[in-house]
N, C-alpha and C positions, 0 to 999 in steps of 0.2 A: 423251741423255743426259736433257734435259730430260723426256720419257718415267721413264725411273728417278725422277728428282726426282720425278715423278705420283704416281708406282709409291706408293714408299717413305711420300706423302702419304698416300695412300687405307689402307693397312696400318698407319700410325698412327693415325690418325682411328678405325680401323675396330676396334681395341684399346682404345683409350680408352672408345671405344661398345660394348663388351664388360666393359671395369671396370668399370661404372658401369650393367649392364647392360641398360642399353639401355630404361631407362623412365627417367619423369622423374616422380617420383610427391608434390611440390612441392602445397598447397595445403592444405586443410583439411575435415576428413570429422567428419558427425554421427551418434550412435548413442542414442536412445531407450532405456531401459531404464523400465520398470516398478518395479525396483528402486528409483531415483532419480529426485528428485524434478526434478532442471534433466534438459540434454542433454547429452552425454560427448560432448567434442569431440578430434579429436585433427587434429595443427596441426605440417604438414611444413612445415622449411623449409633445404637441404643436407641434413648432415647431423648436427644437429638435428631431434627433434622436441617438444610435449610435447600433456600429455592434461590436458583441463578441462574442471570442468561450468561450463554457463552457464544462470544461473539468471536471465534477463532481465536484469528492471530491476534484483535482486536485485544483479546481476552474478555475478563468478566466483569459480570456486574452485579454484587448481592442484590438480593429484593428482600429479605429478611429470616431471620431464625423460628425454629417451632418445636415445640415441644410432642413428642412422637407417643401415641399409647396406640395400645393394641384393643379392641373389644370384641365381639363374637365374629375374629377371620377378619374384619375388618381394621383397618390402618387411620391413624384418627392423628389427627397434625394442625397443633394449637399454635398462631401467632405469640411467639412471644411478649410482643409489643404490641399487642393490638388484641377484636373478639372474631379475628379471622379463623373459621376453622375450617378443615381442608378432610373427604371424607374420601377413602379408595378401600378397592380391594384386591385382590390379587385373577387379572385373565387366568382366561382359558390353558393357557402357554403356560401358567406354573411358575413364571418368569416376568411377565410386565405387567401396570396397575389399570385398570380400570376409574377413572374419576367419577364420582357420582354426584360432586358438584363443585363440577370447577369454572363454574361465571361466578365464585367470588371473586377467580382473579381477575374478573373482565374478559374470559373466554366468550363465544358466541351458544354453544350448548355447555352443557353438564357432563354426560357423557362421552370422556376421553379418552383416551388408550396412550398413557403414557409406555411408552416405549424401556427395555432394561438397557442399563449403559454397562457391557461385559469391564469397563476401565475403571464403576465407581467401588465404596464411594471416597469421595475423592479428596484431599487435606483443602479446605477453604482455603484459611490460615495461609499454609503453602503456596496456595495457587493464588495470592495476593500478595506477599511478596515479593514472585516471582512477573509479576504483572508488574510492580513496584520500579524495580530493577531495569525487568527490559522497559517502559517509560521513562527511567533516565536516559539509561542508553542511549533510548533513540534522540530524546532531550537534549545528551551530549551531543550524539551526532551530528545533530541541526544547527546545533551553534556553532559546532566548530566548520560544519560545511555556509554558514553566514561569516564567519570570519574567514576563509577560506578566499569569501565573493570578497568580501569588503577588500583587504588583502591587497586579490590580484586588480579588485579594479581602480586600491593606489597604484600599482604598476603602472596600468591602463593610462591615468593619466598623468603619467612622470613620463611614459614614454609618446605619447601625442601630441606634445610642443616640437617632437623630432619630425612627424609625419610633412612639414610644410614643400619640399623638395617631389613626396608623392599625390599629391591633391588630386579630386579629380574623380572624374566620374573612369572609370574602365568596361570591356566589352574583350569576356574572350573568345578570341577565334580558333574555333573552330577546326578539327578536323578530322571527321567523319560525319554524315547527316544523322547518328545517334547522337552527337553533343546535344545539347539541350543551349538556350540563350541564358549567358553566365554574367549575372552585369555586380559590379566590384563598386562602391563607393568609398574614398577614402580621404576621409579630413581631419581638423584638426580637435571642430568642435564635439562630433560629432564617430569621428574614429573609426574602425574601420569594419563594415558592411557587406554581405556580400547575399546577391537575392541568383536565384536560378527558374525558369520558366519554362516550358515546353516551345518550343521554335517555332511550332505549326500555330499556337495558341499562347498568346502571352497572358490572356486572363487566367489560364491555369498554371499557378506557380508548384512548383516539386519541391525549394526547399528555400528554408533564410535560417543563416548562422550566423554569429557574430563571433570572430575565428579571434586567438592571441592572438597577439605579434610586438615586432620587436626589431629596431630601429641600430642598427652592427655601423660599421665599418664598412662589413666587405658588401651590406644592401639588406633591404628588409628581408626579414623572416616572416610566413605567413602561418601558422598553424599553432597543433603545438604535440609536443612528444615527437615519435614517428611520423606522423601527418604534416609535423610543418616542413614549409620549401623557402628556400631564400631565392627572392626576385632582384634582380639590377634594372638599374633606370638606365635606359640607351640617352646620347650625348643629349640630346632633341627635348630631351623626357616623355613623346607621347609612347613609351612603349615599358612595356614588363614586362622581362625575359625571368623564368624559371633557370637556375642553374644548376637544381638536381632533381629535379622531376623524370619519373623511367623515358615518358615521351615530350616531346616538345611542346611546349607552352609560353603562350603571348599571351597581354593583355593587350589592347590600343584605348588610349584615352580618349573620350569624347570633345566633341568643340563645346564647348563652355556655350554658346549659342543654340544648341540646337537640341531638344526635348529628345529625351529617351521613352517620353511614353508616344514617338511617334515612333508606331509601329514598324512601319518601313522603315526609319532610320536605325531603329534597333537589330533587328535585321541585320542588313546594309553593311552596319558592324561586327559583325558578330562572322560573317561570312558565310556561303550555304556550299562544301566542297562537293 
């Protein structure tokens, strides 16, 4: 009698194995299509599966849910909301999948290999929740950045009327032959802007910045944080001298009747030590 029960159990187990096709396709599989920016992912878990595109740092984009069935050791995926059927079978490596009709996904070929992803299967719902949270955090950070920029612009606009004594075009006095030709414009309307050029060839611009500034009783403070320096104006208002720089730094105001696009004049103002 015991042998009969064991035989019956074996038959039941064999029938269950035959019913599921004798294959377990649970897991995730990836395919990189040249027509898609990210990587396509097939995520199989039990009798359900999802297709989504993984953009890595930019998150994922769901393409649809699918019903899973196994027949003759083939994985059959039927779209939940559509008539698309995708058929795959196990690759010779016993891990990846060979797609038999991938053209239904818009690919150029049917027979494509979807590489096994050891990190799957994924909880797509959780991935989307995490993505939504990150998107919200990024949006809040961007909003805060915009607010800071607006506050800074309001502060600059409030300080601008105090620039009257410093208005003009200024040229940095070079102390070594390696120094660039640097021009600073100070105007109440456009505020403070700085350009740097190659001394020998002014057509090649090295940099441009719109620094923070503050007009104090001690002088004009230009820059932000540890890079901020205090400048004082000479009695004739033609020279700006840095009071707390590690090395001597002076700026000379240009003749308002002269044009700094005149390379000879600009170089002459900067000096050639």
